[in-house]
C-alpha positions in Angstrom: -43.3 23.4 -10.1 -43.6 19.6 -10.1 -47.0 18.0 -10.4 -49.5 20.8 -10.6 -52.1 18.7 -8.8 -49.9 18.2 -5.8 -48.4 20.6 -3.2 -45.6 21.8 -5.5 -47.4 25.1 -6.5 -48.2 25.8 -2.9 -44.6 25.3 -1.5 -43.2 27.3 -4.4 -45.5 30.2 -3.7 -44.9 30.1 0.1 -41.1 29.8 -0.1 -40.6 32.6 -2.6 -43.0 34.9 -0.7 -40.1 35.9 1.4 -38.6 39.1 -0.1 -35.2 38.3 1.4 -35.1 35.0 -0.6 -36.2 36.7 -3.8 -33.3 39.1 -3.5 -30.8 36.2 -3.6 -31.3 35.3 -7.3 -33.7 35.7 -10.3 -36.2 32.9 -10.5 -38.1 31.4 -13.5 -40.9 29.1 -12.5 -41.7 26.4 -15.1 -45.3 25.5 -14.4 -48.8 26.8 -14.5 -50.1 30.1 -13.1 -53.6 29.0 -12.1 -52.5 26.6 -9.2 -50.1 29.3 -8.0 -52.8 31.9 -7.9 -55.1 29.5 -6.0 -52.3 28.6 -3.5 -51.6 32.3 -3.0 -55.2 33.1 -2.4 -55.6 30.4 0.3 -52.4 31.5 2.0 -53.4 35.2 1.8 -50.2 36.0 -0.1 -50.4 38.8 -2.7 -49.0 37.5 -6.0 -45.5 38.8 -6.4 -44.5 37.3 -9.8 -44.6 38.3 -13.4 -46.4 35.9 -15.8 -45.5 35.2 -19.4 -46.5 32.4 -21.7 -43.5 29.9 -21.8 -43.1 30.0 -25.6 -43.6 33.7 -26.0 -40.8 35.9 -27.4 -41.5 38.1 -24.4 -39.9 35.5 -22.1 -36.5 36.9 -23.0 -37.5 40.4 -21.9 -38.4 39.4 -18.4 -34.9 39.3 -17.0 -35.4 42.4 -14.8 -38.2 40.7 -12.8 -37.1 38.7 -9.7 -39.7 36.0 -10.2 -41.2 35.0 -13.6 -43.8 32.3 -14.1 -43.3 30.7 -17.5 -46.9 29.6 -17.9 -47.9 26.3 -19.7 -51.6 27.1 -19.9 -52.0 24.7 -22.9 -51.7 21.8 -20.4 -55.2 21.6 -18.9 -54.9 20.0 -15.5 -57.3 19.7 -12.6 -57.0 22.2 -9.8 -54.7 21.2 -6.9 -56.8 19.0 -4.6 -59.5 18.4 -7.1 -58.1 15.0 -8.1 -56.2 13.2 -5.3 -54.4 10.7 -7.6 -51.9 10.6 -10.4 -53.3 11.7 -13.8 -51.9 11.5 -17.3 -52.4 15.3 -17.9 -50.5 16.3 -14.8 -47.7 13.7 -15.6 -47.2 15.2 -19.1 -47.3 18.7 -17.8 -44.7 18.1 -15.0 -42.5 16.2 -17.4 -42.6 19.1 -19.8 -41.7 21.6 -17.0 -38.5 19.8 -16.0 -37.5 19.0 -19.6 -37.6 22.8 -20.4 -35.8 23.6 -17.2 -33.0 21.2 -18.2 -32.9 22.8 -21.6 -32.5 26.2 -20.0 -29.6 25.0 -17.9 -27.9 23.8 -21.1 -28.1 27.2 -22.8 -25.0 29.2 -23.4 -23.9 31.5 -20.5 -24.7 34.6 -22.6 -28.3 33.5 -23.1 -30.8 35.6 -20.9 -32.9 32.4 -20.3 -30.0 30.3 -19.1 -30.5 28.7 -15.7 -27.5 28.5 -13.3 -29.3 25.9 -11.1 -32.5 23.8 -11.1 -34.9 23.3 -8.2 -37.5 20.7 -8.9 -40.9 20.4 -7.2 -42.2 16.9 -6.4 -43.5 14.8 -9.2 -45.5 11.5 -9.2 -43.8 8.7 -11.0 -47.1 6.9 -11.7 -48.3 10.1 -13.4 -45.2 10.1 -15.6 -45.9 6.5 -16.5 -49.5 7.3 -17.4 -48.2 10.0 -19.7 -45.9 7.6 -21.5 -42.8 8.9 -19.7 -42.2 5.8 -17.5 -38.8 4.9 -18.8 -37.4 7.6 -16.5 -37.9 6.4 -12.9 -37.6 10.0 -11.6 -35.8 13.3 -11.9 -32.4 11.9 -11.1 -32.4 9.4 -14.0 -33.8 12.0 -16.5 -31.2 14.6 -15.5 -28.4 12.2 -15.8 -29.5 11.2 -19.3 -30.1 14.7 -20.6 -26.7 16.0 -19.2 -24.8 12.9 -20.3 -23.5 12.5 -16.8 -21.6 9.3 -16.3 -21.8 9.3 -12.5 -24.6 10.8 -10.5 -25.8 10.3 -6.9 -28.7 11.2 -4.7 -27.2 13.2 -1.8 -29.4 14.4 1.0 -28.6 17.4 3.2 -30.4 18.1 6.4 -29.5 20.1 9.6 -28.7 16.8 11.5 -27.7 14.3 8.9 -26.2 14.0 5.4 -26.7 10.8 3.4 -25.7 9.6 -0.1 -27.1 6.5 -1.8 -25.0 3.8 -3.6 -28.1 2.7 -5.5 -31.3 4.8 -6.1 -34.7 3.9 -7.5 -34.6 0.1 -7.6 -36.8 -2.6 -6.2 -35.2 -3.9 -3.1 -34.8 -7.4 -4.6 -32.6 -5.9 -7.4 -30.1 -4.2 -5.2 -28.0 -7.2 -4.7 -27.6 -7.7 -8.4 -26.8 -4.0 -9.1 -24.5 -3.2 -6.2 -20.8 -3.2 -7.3 -17.5 -2.0 -6.0 -17.7 0.9 -8.5 -21.1 2.0 -7.3 -20.0 2.1 -3.7 -16.8 4.0 -4.6 -18.7 6.5 -6.7 -21.1 7.3 -3.8 -18.1 7.8 -1.5 -16.2 9.9 -4.0 -19.2 12.1 -5.1 -20.3 12.5 -1.5 -16.9 13.6 -0.5 -16.9 16.3 -3.2 -20.4 17.4 -2.3 -19.5 17.9 1.4 -16.5 20.0 0.4 -18.7 22.2 -1.8 -20.9 22.7 1.3 -17.9 23.9 3.3 -16.7 20.7 5.0 -12.9 20.9 4.5 -12.1 17.2 5.2 -15.3 15.2 5.3 -15.5 12.2 7.6 -17.5 9.5 5.8 -19.1 6.3 7.3 -20.3 3.5 5.1 -23.3 1.2 5.8 -23.2 -2.5 5.3 -25.8 -4.1 3.1 -26.8 -6.9 5.4 -27.9 -7.1 9.1 -24.9 -6.5 11.4 -22.8 -5.6 8.3 -22.8 -9.2 7.4 -21.5 -10.5 10.8 -18.1 -11.5 9.3 -19.8 -13.4 6.4 -22.4 -15.2 8.4 -25.2 -13.0 6.9 -23.8 -12.3 3.5 -20.5 -11.6 1.7 -21.3 -8.2 0.1 -19.4 -6.3 2.8 -16.1 -8.2 2.2 -16.6 -8.7 -1.6 -17.9 -5.3 -2.6 -18.0 -2.6 0.1 -14.6 -3.1 1.8 -12.7 -2.9 -1.6 -14.5 0.3 -2.4 -13.6 1.8 0.9 -10.0 0.8 0.5 -9.9 2.3 -3.0 -11.3 5.6 -1.6 -8.8 5.6 1.2 -6.0 5.3 -1.5 -7.5 8.4 -3.1 -7.0 10.3 0.2 -10.7 10.2 1.4 -11.3 9.8 5.1 -13.8 6.9 5.0 -14.5 4.1 7.4 -16.8 1.0 7.5 -18.8 -0.9 6.7 -20.9 -0.4 9.8 -24.3 -1.9 10.7 -27.0 0.3 9.4 -28.9 0.1 12.7 -26.2 2.0 14.5 -24.2 4.2 12.1 -26.8 6.9 11.7 -26.9 7.5 15.4 -23.1 7.9 15.4 -23.3 10.3 12.5 -25.9 12.5 14.3 -23.6 12.4 17.3 -20.8 14.0 15.3 -18.7 11.0 14.3 -19.4 11.4 10.5 -20.2 14.3 8.2 -21.8 11.9 5.7 -23.2 8.4 5.6 -23.1 6.2 2.5 -26.3 4.0 2.4 -26.5 1.0 0.1 -30.1 1.4 -1.0 -33.0 4.0 -1.0 -34.9 3.3 2.2 -31.8 2.4 4.2 -30.7 6.1 3.8 -34.0 7.9 3.4 -35.8 6.6 6.6 -33.3 8.2 9.0 -33.1 11.4 6.8 -36.9 11.8 6.8 -37.3 10.8 10.4 -34.8 13.5 11.6 -35.3 16.2 9.0 -38.7 15.8 7.4 -39.4 19.5 7.1 -35.9 20.6 6.1 -34.1 17.9 4.2 -33.0 18.6 0.7 -32.2 16.2 -2.2 -29.2 17.2 -4.3 -28.2 15.4 -7.5 -24.5 15.3 -7.4 -22.4 14.7 -10.5 -24.2 17.1 -12.8 -22.6 20.1 -14.5 -25.2 22.4 -12.8 -26.7 22.2 -9.3 -30.0 20.5 -8.9 -31.9 20.4 -5.6 -35.3 19.3 -4.6 -37.4 19.2 -1.4 -37.4 15.8 0.2 -41.1 15.1 0.0 -43.7 13.9 -2.5 -46.8 15.4 -4.1 -48.9 14.9 -1.0 -52.2 14.7 -3.0 -54.1 14.2 0.3 -53.3 17.8 1.5 -53.1 19.6 -1.9 -55.3 22.6 -2.2 -55.8 22.9 1.6 -53.1 25.4 2.5 -51.6 22.7 4.7 -48.2 22.1 3.1 -45.0 23.1 4.9 -42.6 25.0 2.6 -39.4 24.7 4.7 -37.9 21.9 2.6 -38.6 23.8 -0.6 -37.1 27.0 0.9 -33.9 25.1 1.9 -33.8 23.5 -1.6 -33.9 27.0 -3.1 -31.3 28.4 -0.7 -29.0 25.5 -1.3 -29.3 25.8 -5.1 -28.4 29.5 -4.9 -25.5 28.7 -2.6 -24.1 25.9 -4.9 -24.5 28.1 -8.0 -23.0 31.2 -6.5 -19.3 32.1 -7.4 -16.8 31.5 -4.7 -16.8 34.1 -2.0 -20.4 35.1 -2.4 -22.3 34.6 1.0 -25.0 32.0 1.2 -28.6 33.2 1.4 -30.1 33.7 4.8 
């Protein structure tokens, strides 16, 4: 569900209100029933889910229901929209939801509560910090730690543009000290695999430079020749169709025009600004490199509109559809 005080409950309720989507999989919602009921009432949606306390033995008997809310009613949090800022209570609740979802994904395949994929609603990093969970910068870092994944990446899929990041949640001033040949290569390699899983037989990948004009032949920095070009060469030796580094102010336009199936960005905002500009309502974040699919809508908690029935659920719906698609056995048609 994500932060129960944000728009997570609302976009979950609205996305899963479509019976066609509910027929694609069985869904367990880790969260709180009260904000979901409030969101359904405002949207005039008749509740369609089955509720059970998350730690009740009855949870294992709910496998015949298409949507089950595993309710954490012991976490008393303000109603969505009542508090338009991060809170310790909501931070602890949202952290617990995702921790238990991860635990479900690590259960044996024979376990009725095993999750085949994880879709995460938006959390607030400040709320996690207030709850004493600040050592994890976000979902991606927590998921990597819990699954013991050595290489993970933030991959963004939208109808017009796909992007993967070489570095993720870092202060901009730290990027230069963290960026390495290995990080750039891993982004290329993981992005190539992710595109193939999405049906791109031979992905064409373009790589951004770090500096303006991709360094202008060393006049504006040497990271392109020292770090990015060797990573590209190594990826080519592995048979990957990759080119660059290109100036970041032009490569995304070429990608949207069809020159590339994926763009590798060097840092968070370099990649996320074009993704959100072009696909705000439908972009999906995918954590690549994990043993199970994890997707998320590409937006935040939006405390300013929480509790107003104003949230757009399309990004959450696409996140759910993509998780189902990635978790499905080969040959099973994608939802929708």
